[in-house]
C-alpha positions as CSV (number, residue, x, y, z in Angstrom):
1,M,101.5,33.3,119.6
2,A,98.8,30.6,119.9
3,N,96.6,32.7,117.6
4,D,99.5,32.9,115.1
5,Q,99.9,29.1,115.2
6,N,96.2,28.6,114.7
7,Q,96.3,31.0,111.7
8,N,99.3,29.1,110.3
9,G,97.6,25.8,110.8
10,D,94.5,27.2,109.1
11,S,96.5,28.5,106.2
12,R,98.3,25.2,105.8
13,G,95.0,23.3,105.9
14,L,93.5,25.7,103.4
15,G,96.5,25.3,101.1
16,E,96.2,21.5,101.3
17,A,92.5,21.6,100.5
18,K,93.1,23.9,97.6
19,A,95.9,21.8,96.3
20,S,93.6,18.8,96.4
21,K,91.1,20.7,94.2
22,L,93.8,21.3,91.6
23,G,94.8,17.6,91.8
24,A,91.2,16.7,91.3
25,A,90.9,19.0,88.3
26,A,94.0,17.4,86.7
27,L,92.7,14.0,87.5
28,L,89.2,14.9,86.0
29,L,90.7,16.2,82.8
30,G,93.1,13.3,82.6
31,A,90.3,10.8,83.1
32,S,88.2,12.7,80.5
33,V,91.0,12.6,78.0
34,L,91.6,8.9,78.7
35,L,87.9,8.1,78.2
36,S,87.8,10.3,75.2
37,R,90.7,8.5,73.6
38,V,89.1,5.2,74.3
39,I,85.9,6.4,72.6
40,G,88.2,7.9,69.9
41,F,89.7,4.5,69.3
42,F,86.2,3.1,68.8
43,R,85.6,5.9,66.3
44,D,88.8,5.0,64.4
45,I,87.9,1.3,64.6
46,A,84.5,2.1,63.1
47,L,86.1,4.2,60.4
48,A,88.7,1.5,59.7
49,Y,86.1,-1.2,59.7
50,Q,83.7,0.5,57.3
51,V,86.1,2.5,55.2
52,G,89.5,0.9,55.5
53,A,92.8,2.8,54.9
54,G,92.4,3.9,51.3
55,A,91.3,6.8,49.2
56,E,88.1,7.6,51.2
57,T,90.0,7.7,54.4
58,D,92.7,9.9,52.9
59,A,89.9,12.3,51.8
60,F,88.3,12.2,55.3
61,Y,91.6,13.1,57.1
62,T,92.5,15.7,54.5
63,A,89.1,17.3,54.8
64,F,90.2,18.7,58.2
65,F,93.2,20.5,56.6
66,V,91.5,23.8,55.7
67,P,89.3,23.9,58.9
68,D,92.3,23.3,61.0
69,I,94.1,26.2,59.5
70,L,91.1,28.4,60.1
71,N,91.0,27.2,63.7
72,Y,94.7,28.0,64.1
73,L,94.5,31.5,62.5
74,L,91.8,32.4,65.0
75,A,93.8,30.9,67.9
76,G,90.9,28.5,68.4
77,G,93.0,25.7,69.8
78,A,94.8,28.1,72.1
79,L,91.8,30.2,73.4
80,A,92.4,29.2,77.0
81,I,96.1,30.0,76.7
82,A,95.4,33.5,75.3
83,F,92.3,34.3,77.3
84,I,92.6,32.9,80.8
85,P,95.7,35.0,81.9
86,L,94.1,38.2,80.6
87,Y,90.7,37.4,81.9
88,N,92.1,36.7,85.4
89,R,94.1,39.9,85.4
90,V,91.0,42.0,84.3
91,R,88.9,40.5,87.0
92,R,91.5,41.1,89.7
93,Q,92.3,44.6,88.7
94,D,88.9,46.0,87.6
95,G,86.3,43.6,89.1
96,E,84.0,40.9,87.9
97,A,81.8,43.3,85.8
98,A,84.9,44.2,83.7
99,G,85.6,40.6,83.2
100,D,82.0,40.0,82.0
101,E,82.3,42.9,79.6
102,M,85.5,41.5,78.2
103,L,83.9,38.1,77.7
104,S,80.9,39.5,75.9
105,T,83.2,41.6,73.6
106,V,85.6,38.9,72.7
107,L,82.9,36.3,72.3
108,G,80.8,38.4,70.0
109,T,83.6,39.8,67.9
110,L,85.5,36.5,67.6
111,G,82.3,34.7,66.8
112,A,81.5,37.1,64.0
113,L,85.0,36.7,62.5
114,V,84.8,32.9,62.5
115,V,81.3,33.0,60.8
116,V,82.5,35.2,58.0
117,A,85.8,33.3,57.5
118,T,83.9,29.9,57.5
119,L,81.5,31.2,54.8
120,A,84.4,32.4,52.6
121,L,86.3,29.2,52.9
122,W,83.2,27.1,52.3
123,L,82.7,28.9,49.0
124,A,86.4,28.6,48.1
125,A,86.8,24.9,49.1
126,P,87.0,23.5,45.5
127,Q,89.8,25.8,44.5
128,L,91.7,25.4,47.7
129,I,91.6,21.6,47.7
130,A,92.7,21.5,44.0
131,Q,95.7,23.8,44.8
132,L,96.7,22.1,48.0
133,F,96.3,18.4,46.9
134,P,96.8,18.3,43.1
135,D,98.1,14.7,43.3
136,F,94.7,13.4,44.4
137,A,92.6,11.8,41.7
138,P,89.6,13.9,40.6
139,D,87.0,11.8,42.5
140,V,89.1,11.9,45.6
141,Q,89.4,15.7,45.3
142,A,85.6,15.9,44.9
143,L,85.0,13.8,48.0
144,T,87.5,15.9,49.9
145,V,85.7,19.1,49.0
146,R,82.4,17.6,50.0
147,L,83.7,16.4,53.4
148,T,85.5,19.8,53.9
149,R,82.3,21.7,53.5
150,I,80.5,19.4,56.0
151,V,83.1,19.7,58.8
152,L,84.1,23.3,58.2
153,P,81.2,24.9,60.1
154,A,82.3,23.0,63.2
155,Q,85.0,25.6,63.7
156,I,82.3,28.1,64.7
157,F,81.4,25.9,67.6
158,F,85.0,25.0,68.4
159,V,86.1,28.7,68.6
160,T,83.1,30.2,70.5
161,G,82.8,27.1,72.7
162,G,86.5,27.1,73.4
163,L,86.2,30.6,74.8
164,L,83.2,29.6,77.0
165,R,85.1,26.6,78.4
166,A,88.2,28.9,79.1
167,V,85.9,31.1,81.2
168,L,84.5,28.1,83.1
169,M,88.0,26.8,83.8
170,A,89.0,30.3,85.1
171,H,86.1,29.9,87.6
172,G,87.3,26.5,88.6
173,R,84.6,24.6,86.7
174,F,86.1,21.8,84.5
175,G,83.0,19.8,83.8
176,A,82.3,21.2,80.3
177,Q,86.0,20.9,79.3
178,A,85.9,17.2,80.4
179,A,82.6,16.4,78.7
180,A,83.4,18.1,75.3
181,P,85.7,15.5,73.8
182,L,83.5,12.6,75.0
183,V,80.4,14.0,73.3
184,Y,82.3,15.0,70.2
185,N,83.8,11.5,69.6
186,G,80.5,9.8,70.5
187,A,78.6,11.9,68.0
188,T,81.2,11.1,65.3
189,I,80.8,7.4,65.9
190,A,77.1,7.7,65.8
191,G,77.1,9.5,62.5
192,G,79.4,6.9,60.9
193,L,77.5,3.9,62.3
194,I,74.0,5.2,61.4
195,T,74.9,6.0,57.8
196,G,77.7,3.5,57.2
197,T,79.5,6.0,55.0
198,V,82.5,8.3,55.3
199,E,80.1,11.3,55.0
200,G,78.3,10.1,58.0
201,F,81.4,10.4,60.1
202,A,81.8,14.0,58.8
203,W,78.2,14.8,59.8
204,G,78.9,13.3,63.2
205,V,81.9,15.6,63.6
206,L,79.6,18.6,63.0
207,A,77.0,17.4,65.4
208,G,79.6,16.6,68.1
209,A,81.1,20.0,67.7
210,F,77.8,21.7,68.2
211,I,76.6,19.6,71.2
212,G,79.8,18.9,73.0
213,N,82.0,21.9,72.3
214,W,79.3,24.6,72.2
215,L,75.9,23.7,73.7
216,L,77.2,22.0,76.9
217,P,79.5,25.0,77.9
218,M,76.7,27.4,76.9
219,V,74.3,25.7,79.3
220,E,77.0,25.5,82.1
221,I,78.1,29.1,81.9
222,T,74.6,30.3,82.5
223,R,75.0,28.9,86.0
224,V,78.0,31.2,86.5
225,K,77.0,34.4,85.0
226,S,74.6,36.2,82.6
227,L,75.9,36.0,79.1
228,R,75.5,38.5,76.3
229,V,77.2,39.1,73.0
230,R,78.8,42.3,71.8
231,I,80.5,42.9,68.4
232,A,83.1,45.6,68.9
233,P,86.4,45.0,67.1
234,F,87.9,48.3,68.2
235,D,87.1,47.8,71.9
236,D,90.0,48.0,74.3
237,H,89.2,44.5,75.7
238,F,89.2,42.9,72.3
239,R,92.4,44.7,71.3
240,A,94.1,43.5,74.6
241,Y,93.0,39.9,73.7
242,L,94.5,40.3,70.2
243,V,97.8,41.5,71.6
244,L,98.1,38.2,73.5
245,A,96.5,36.0,70.8
246,L,98.2,37.6,67.8
247,P,101.5,35.6,68.2
248,L,99.4,32.4,68.4
249,M,97.6,33.4,65.2
250,L,100.6,34.6,63.2
251,G,103.2,32.1,64.4
252,V,103.3,28.3,63.8
253,S,104.5,25.6,66.0
254,L,105.5,22.0,65.4
255,T,102.6,20.8,67.6
256,T,100.4,22.1,64.8
257,V,102.3,22.0,61.5
258,D,103.6,18.5,62.2
259,E,100.2,17.1,61.2
260,W,100.0,19.6,58.3
261,Y,103.4,18.5,57.0
262,E,102.3,14.8,57.2
263,K,99.1,15.5,55.2
264,F,100.8,17.8,52.7
265,F,103.7,15.5,51.9
266,G,101.8,12.3,52.5
267,A,99.3,13.2,49.8
268,K,102.2,13.1,47.3
269,L,103.0,9.5,48.2
270,A,101.1,6.3,47.6
271,M,97.4,6.3,48.1
272,G,96.5,5.5,51.7
273,T,99.7,7.2,53.2
274,V,97.7,10.0,54.8
275,A,95.3,7.5,56.3
276,Q,98.1,5.3,57.7
277,L,99.8,8.3,59.2
278,G,96.5,9.5,60.6
279,F,95.7,6.2,62.3
280,A,99.2,5.9,63.8
281,R,99.1,9.5,65.0
282,K,95.7,8.9,66.7
283,L,97.3,6.2,68.8
284,M,100.5,8.1,69.5
285,M,98.6,11.1,70.7
286,A,96.7,9.2,73.4
287,P,99.4,9.4,76.1
288,V,100.2,12.9,75.0
289,A,96.6,14.0,75.7
290,I,96.2,12.0,78.8
291,V,99.4,13.2,80.4
292,G,100.6,16.4,78.7
293,Q,97.4,18.1,77.6
294,A,95.5,17.3,80.8
295,V,98.2,18.5,83.2
296,A,98.9,21.6,81.1
297,A,95.2,22.6,81.0
298,A,94.8,22.1,84.7
299,A,98.1,23.9,85.5
300,L,97.7,27.1,83.4
301,P,95.1,28.9,85.5
302,V,97.2,28.3,88.6
303,L,100.5,29.3,87.0
304,S,98.9,32.5,85.7
305,R,97.6,33.4,89.1
306,Y,101.1,32.7,90.6
307,Y,102.5,35.2,88.1
308,A,99.8,37.8,88.8
309,E,100.6,37.5,92.5
310,N,104.4,37.7,91.9
311,R,104.9,34.2,93.3
312,E,107.8,33.2,91.0
313,D,109.2,30.6,93.2
314,Q,105.9,28.7,93.5
315,L,105.4,29.0,89.7
316,N,108.8,27.5,88.9
317,D,108.4,24.8,91.5
318,L,105.1,23.7,90.2
319,L,106.3,23.8,86.6
320,N,109.4,21.8,87.5
321,R,107.5,19.0,89.2
322,A,104.9,18.9,86.4
323,L,107.6,18.5,83.8
324,V,109.7,15.9,85.6
325,N,106.8,13.7,86.6
326,S,104.9,14.0,83.3
327,A,108.0,13.4,81.3
328,G,108.5,10.2,83.3
329,L,105.0,9.0,82.5
330,A,105.6,9.9,78.8
331,M,108.8,7.9,78.7
332,L,107.0,4.9,80.1
333,A,104.2,5.2,77.6
334,A,106.6,5.7,74.7
335,G,108.5,2.5,75.6
336,G,105.3,0.5,75.8
337,F,104.0,1.8,72.5
338,Y,107.4,1.1,70.8
339,V,107.6,-2.5,71.9
340,F,104.0,-3.4,71.3
341,A,103.2,-1.2,68.3
342,M,102.2,-4.1,66.0
343,P,99.8,-5.9,68.4
344,I,98.3,-2.6,69.5
345,V,97.4,-1.8,65.9
346,E,96.1,-5.3,65.3
347,V,93.8,-5.2,68.3
348,V,92.6,-1.6,67.6
349,Y,92.3,-1.4,63.9
350,Q,92.6,-4.8,62.1
351,H,88.9,-5.4,61.4
352,G,86.6,-5.3,58.4
353,R,88.2,-3.5,55.5
354,F,91.3,-2.7,57.5
355,D,93.5,-5.7,56.4
356,A,96.8,-7.1,57.6
357,D,98.9,-5.0,55.1
358,A,97.4,-1.8,56.4
359,A,98.0,-3.0,60.0
360,F,101.6,-3.7,59.3
361,G,102.1,-0.2,57.7
362,V,100.4,1.6,60.6
363,G,102.3,-0.5,63.1
364,L,105.7,0.5,61.6
365,L,104.6,4.2,61.8
366,L,103.4,3.9,65.4
367,G,106.7,2.4,66.5
368,I,108.5,5.4,65.1
369,L,106.0,8.0,66.3
370,S,106.0,6.6,69.8
371,L,109.5,8.0,70.3
372,A,108.0,11.5,69.9
373,V,105.7,11.1,73.0
374,P,108.1,12.5,75.5
375,G,108.8,15.5,73.3
376,W,105.1,16.2,72.8
377,V,104.4,16.1,76.6
378,I,107.4,18.2,77.5
379,Q,106.4,20.8,74.9
380,Q,102.8,20.9,76.1
381,I,103.9,21.7,79.7
382,G,107.1,23.6,79.1
383,V,105.6,26.3,77.0
384,R,103.2,27.2,79.8
385,A,106.2,28.9,81.5
386,F,105.7,31.6,78.9
387,Y,102.0,31.6,78.5
388,A,101.4,31.9,82.3
389,R,103.5,35.1,82.2
390,E,101.5,36.4,79.2
391,E,104.6,36.1,77.0
392,M,103.3,34.8,73.6
393,W,105.8,36.3,71.1
394,R,108.9,34.5,72.4
395,P,107.5,30.9,72.1
396,M,105.9,31.9,68.8
397,L,109.2,33.0,67.4
398,L,111.0,29.9,68.6
399,G,108.2,27.6,67.4
400,T,107.9,29.3,64.0
401,G,111.7,29.3,63.5
402,L,112.0,25.6,64.3
403,A,108.8,24.7,62.3
404,L,110.3,26.4,59.2
405,A,113.7,24.9,59.8
406,A,112.1,21.4,60.0
407,F,110.3,21.8,56.6
408,P,113.3,20.5,54.6
409,A,113.6,17.5,56.9
410,Y,110.1,16.5,56.2
411,Y,110.6,17.0,52.4
412,V,113.9,15.1,52.2
413,L,113.0,12.2,54.6
414,G,109.5,11.9,53.0
415,Y,111.0,11.8,49.5
416,H,113.6,9.2,50.4
417,L,111.9,7.1,53.1
418,G,108.2,7.7,52.4
419,A,105.7,7.7,55.3
420,E,108.4,6.4,57.7
421,G,110.6,9.3,56.8
422,L,107.8,11.7,57.6
423,A,107.4,10.0,61.0
424,W,111.1,10.3,61.7
425,A,111.1,13.9,60.8
426,G,108.3,14.5,63.3
427,V,110.1,12.7,66.1
428,G,113.3,14.7,65.6
429,A,111.6,18.1,65.2
430,I,109.3,17.9,68.2
431,S,112.1,16.6,70.5
432,V,114.3,19.5,69.5
433,N,111.4,22.0,70.0
434,A,110.6,20.6,73.4
435,L,114.2,20.8,74.7
436,A,114.7,24.3,73.3
437,T,111.6,25.5,75.0
438,V,112.6,24.2,78.4
439,V,116.1,25.6,78.1
440,W,114.9,29.0,77.1
441,A,112.4,29.1,79.9
442,Q,115.1,28.3,82.4
443,S,117.4,30.9,80.9
444,R,114.7,33.6,81.0
445,F,112.8,32.9,84.2
446,G,115.3,30.9,86.3
447,G,113.1,27.8,86.2
448,P,112.4,25.0,85.7
449,S,115.6,23.4,87.1
450,L,117.5,21.9,84.2
451,S,119.5,19.6,86.5
452,Q,116.4,18.1,88.1
453,F,114.8,17.9,84.7
454,A,117.9,16.0,83.2
455,K,118.1,13.7,86.2
456,G,114.4,12.9,85.9
457,L,114.8,12.1,82.2
458,L,117.8,9.9,82.9
459,R,116.0,7.9,85.6
460,S,112.8,7.4,83.8
461,G,114.6,6.7,80.5
462,S,116.8,4.0,82.2
463,V,113.7,2.4,83.7
464,T,111.9,2.5,80.4
465,L,114.8,1.0,78.4
466,V,115.3,-1.9,80.8
467,A,111.6,-2.6,81.0
468,A,111.2,-2.5,77.2
469,V,114.1,-4.8,76.6
470,A,112.9,-7.3,79.3
471,A,109.4,-7.3,77.8
472,G,110.6,-7.6,74.3
473,V,112.9,-10.5,75.1
474,A,110.2,-12.3,77.1
475,V,107.6,-12.2,74.4
476,Q,110.1,-13.6,71.9
477,A,111.2,-16.4,74.2
478,I,107.8,-17.4,75.5
479,E,105.1,-19.2,73.6
480,I,102.1,-16.9,74.1
481,P,98.7,-18.0,73.0
482,G,95.9,-15.6,72.1
483,G,97.7,-13.7,69.2
484,A,97.9,-9.9,69.6
485,W,95.7,-9.9,72.7
486,G,97.9,-12.4,74.4
487,L,101.0,-10.5,73.5
488,L,99.6,-7.3,75.0
489,A,98.4,-9.0,78.2
490,V,101.5,-11.0,79.0
491,G,104.1,-8.6,77.5
492,G,102.4,-5.6,78.8
493,G,102.2,-7.1,82.3
494,I,105.9,-7.9,82.2
495,Y,106.7,-4.4,81.1
496,V,104.6,-2.8,83.8
497,V,106.0,-5.0,86.6
498,V,109.6,-4.5,85.6
499,A,109.1,-0.7,85.3
500,L,107.4,-0.5,88.8
501,V,110.2,-2.6,90.5
502,L,113.0,-0.6,88.9
503,G,111.1,2.6,89.6
504,R,111.1,1.8,93.3
505,L,114.8,1.0,93.2
506,V,115.8,4.2,91.6
507,G,113.2,6.4,93.3
508,E,111.4,7.3,90.1
509,A,108.1,8.9,91.4
510,A,106.5,9.2,88.0
511,V,106.8,5.5,87.4
512,C,105.7,4.4,90.8
513,N,102.8,6.8,91.2
514,V,101.1,6.6,87.9
515,I,98.3,9.1,88.6
516,L,98.0,12.6,87.2
517,S,97.1,14.1,90.6
518,R,100.6,13.4,91.7
519,V,101.9,15.9,89.2
520,M,100.0,18.7,91.0
521,K,100.6,17.6,94.6
522,R,101.7,20.0,97.3
523,T,100.8,23.2,95.5
524,E,99.4,26.2,97.3
525,S,97.0,27.2,94.6
526,E,93.5,28.3,94.9
527,P,90.6,28.0,92.5
528,A,89.5,31.2,90.8
529,P,86.5,32.9,92.5
């Protein structure tokens, strides 16, 4: 009996230690994303200062359209989603050597595909840009082609480097994943500042992709295992990867096509519309990345292991707490961005060639887009209920159906309301997508708990609303010196204080414990061997 008690105590202590490692991973990734977003803001500030929000910036943002499609078709942005569950299963069932064989095959074959596709698109860039963006003036089209050809090869490093980082995360090593966006954004800034041109920013993108997204994980993975490359498109391991990744390649989701729609329809509106939507989107995505993407990236390896070990209760419990607490943080961020959209834009962007008119336009768009933050965060985490169980087709079908159904909304609202209409279309579409994903997950897997999820949204939404109204009324009634900086300091302070006090009163943990490690607290997960 005493021995059993000791074993139980040891098991509980081991579980707590392993839980702290997962919390540390979530906190590391969250801190990385936060710092990356700060550096990204400096990148956007530098771009706005030197280039403004006109034709050149339209060309710069549009230059990523074709590369982004290539990345999506090769599931580059979802490599961890498709690869980690399969990689973990192969290692558990067949051993570490089989996992290494799978890695070498997928890395070599996928790398060969992206090189060939990149070359083909590089040659076809003039025709593609002319067909996709016929409303651009000839000189803007020519600049877009030039910039596209510079940034396009970065996809080689994004795709192959993404696979390497997925393997490292499966081994409980998150350093390369955390460092990649920091180096990428830093190199982009350096390229722009050194040259003082929009092309310099593009060359910085290419350099950052090579160093941050490929070279760093390549160096790190050599400390874990010997790496080799094998091109074998008909190998069983590669075919197994394709089975999982194919839905992510063939299907589309609003988390991807929302930006495509903005660029496609925005290019048909006034010059500078794509740039203004891009600047507003960068700000809106900051809390999405810090909360949603960081928590989702840290949770997926654990959720997939729970599924492999048939621990459905723990899987649903972890997913439920991640959703409730992350949605609470997202609500709080959305309220703050909505109330202080104008001063945020003025502080971040209104410098150099980025004038007051551009700041006003971006501020309006940010206020609208901020309402999409909860939907983005919920979608990022909720869809992991399917990915962890190696179910890719169902979320693909749901996402594709909703993305296609939303197309008329973007067209109609963009036509009648311009850039603001495109922003409203995005808010509505992603919110519907997120709720549909959570409801379907609960219906199929018995979790997460819809009642707890709804109660959490109600609590955090109520706190956010009262805090936003209080801060908005206060900044209107009080004479605040210091312009935009003063408004953010005083108004933001009021907003945070009111939110914290109300959060304590209603018991809203996500508001009162604003740290990402809280999301993963009390799990019994273990890092991969």
